[in-house]
C-alpha positions in Angstrom: 15.8 62.3 26.6 15.3 58.6 25.9 14.6 56.2 28.8 17.2 53.4 29.0 16.7 50.1 30.8 19.8 49.3 32.8 18.9 45.6 33.2 18.8 42.8 30.7 15.3 41.4 30.0 16.3 38.2 31.8 17.1 40.3 34.9 13.7 41.8 34.9 11.9 38.4 34.6 14.1 36.6 37.1 13.2 35.6 40.6 15.5 35.8 43.6 16.2 32.6 45.6 14.4 32.3 48.9 17.1 29.9 50.1 20.7 30.8 50.7 22.5 30.7 47.3 26.1 31.3 46.5 27.1 32.7 43.0 29.8 30.9 41.1 31.7 31.4 37.8 33.4 28.7 35.7 35.2 28.7 32.4 34.6 26.0 29.7 37.3 24.1 27.9 36.8 26.4 24.9 37.0 29.6 27.1 33.4 30.6 27.6 32.6 32.1 31.1 29.5 30.7 32.7 27.7 32.1 35.7 25.4 30.5 38.1 24.3 29.8 41.7 24.8 26.9 44.1 22.0 26.2 46.6 21.3 23.5 49.1 23.6 21.5 51.3 23.0 17.8 50.5 25.6 15.0 49.8 24.7 14.7 46.1 25.3 17.5 43.6 22.8 18.1 40.9 23.8 20.2 37.9 20.6 21.9 36.7 20.5 22.6 32.9 17.8 24.9 31.6 16.3 24.8 28.1 16.7 27.0 25.0 15.8 30.6 25.5 15.9 30.0 29.3 18.2 31.1 32.1 18.8 29.6 35.5 16.9 32.3 37.5 13.8 32.2 35.4 10.9 32.4 37.9 9.4 29.0 37.5 12.9 27.3 37.3 13.9 28.9 40.6 10.9 27.3 42.4 11.9 23.9 40.9 15.6 24.3 41.8 14.6 25.2 45.4 12.5 22.0 45.7 15.4 20.0 44.3 17.7 21.6 46.9 15.8 19.7 49.6 17.2 16.5 48.0 20.6 17.6 46.5 23.0 20.5 46.3 21.9 22.3 43.1 24.4 23.9 40.7 22.1 26.0 38.4 23.8 28.0 35.7 23.2 29.9 32.4 24.3 28.1 29.3 26.6 30.0 26.8 24.7 32.8 25.2 21.9 32.8 27.8 21.3 34.9 30.9 24.5 36.2 32.6 26.9 33.8 30.8 29.2 34.8 27.9 29.5 33.3 24.5 26.9 32.4 21.9 24.5 29.5 21.9 25.4 26.6 19.6 21.8 25.1 19.9 23.1 22.0 21.7 26.3 21.3 19.7 28.8 22.6 22.3 26.7 22.9 25.4 28.0 19.6 26.8 31.2 21.6 27.4 29.1 23.9 29.7 27.8 20.9 31.6 31.4 19.6 31.9 32.6 22.8 33.4 29.9 22.9 36.1 30.3 19.1 36.8 34.1 19.8 37.2 33.2 22.6 39.7 31.0 20.3 41.7 33.8 17.7 41.8 36.3 20.4 42.9 33.9 21.4 45.7 34.2 17.8 47.0 31.1 16.0 45.6 31.6 12.3 45.0 28.2 11.9 43.4 27.1 14.2 40.7 23.9 14.0 38.7 23.0 16.1 35.7 19.4 17.2 35.0 18.2 19.0 31.9 15.1 19.9 30.1 14.7 20.6 26.3 18.1 21.8 25.1 19.5 21.1 28.6 18.4 17.5 28.2 20.3 17.3 24.9 23.4 18.7 26.7 23.2 16.2 29.5 22.8 13.3 27.2 25.7 14.4 25.0 27.8 15.1 28.1 27.2 11.6 29.5 27.8 10.0 26.2 30.9 12.0 25.1 32.6 12.9 28.3 31.2 10.6 31.0 32.1 11.6 34.5 28.6 11.7 36.1 26.7 9.2 38.3 23.4 9.8 36.5 21.9 11.9 33.8 18.2 12.9 33.6 16.7 14.4 30.5 13.2 15.7 30.5 11.2 16.8 27.4 14.2 16.5 25.2 13.6 17.0 21.5 15.2 13.7 20.4 13.5 10.8 18.6 14.0 7.2 19.7 15.6 6.6 16.3 18.1 9.4 16.8 19.1 8.0 20.2 19.3 4.4 19.1 21.4 5.3 16.1 23.8 7.5 17.9 27.1 5.7 18.7 27.9 8.1 21.5 24.8 7.1 23.4 25.5 3.4 23.0 28.5 3.7 25.3 26.4 5.2 28.2 27.3 3.3 31.3 24.8 1.5 33.4 23.8 3.8 36.3 23.1 2.6 39.8 19.7 3.5 41.4 18.8 5.3 43.6 21.4 8.0 43.7 19.7 10.6 45.9 
């Protein structure tokens, strides 16, 4: 008899939150179901966007999200094709739709100020979201694999609005 693992590898390597966290589910404009957690109770929402091959409950990301929750209400989710979400990854081409679905959820929950924060592929998604769809008060991209030339030449980035500081 063969041994079968009932959990996905991401489940085995995930860390539970030590803060109260509520699960949520949203659907993107193109029909992909995304799953995530909301933690913290601050006046500014922060949409936390993980990198490629990541998921929102990856152990080191959970620690970072919990720290961010002392400053903002964090909406952490799995991009399409990652973790508990449906769909297939598009390697950054459609993930801005994922960001939009979670931003929309934060707005529906009553947040007037919404910030997006992403690393690696998540950084690409927040830059594309801010440029193509707007609708956020600030966008933060960390360790994003873009060259300065790619950013300067991209017409969608030219239209990024000036963002007020500080937001949090």
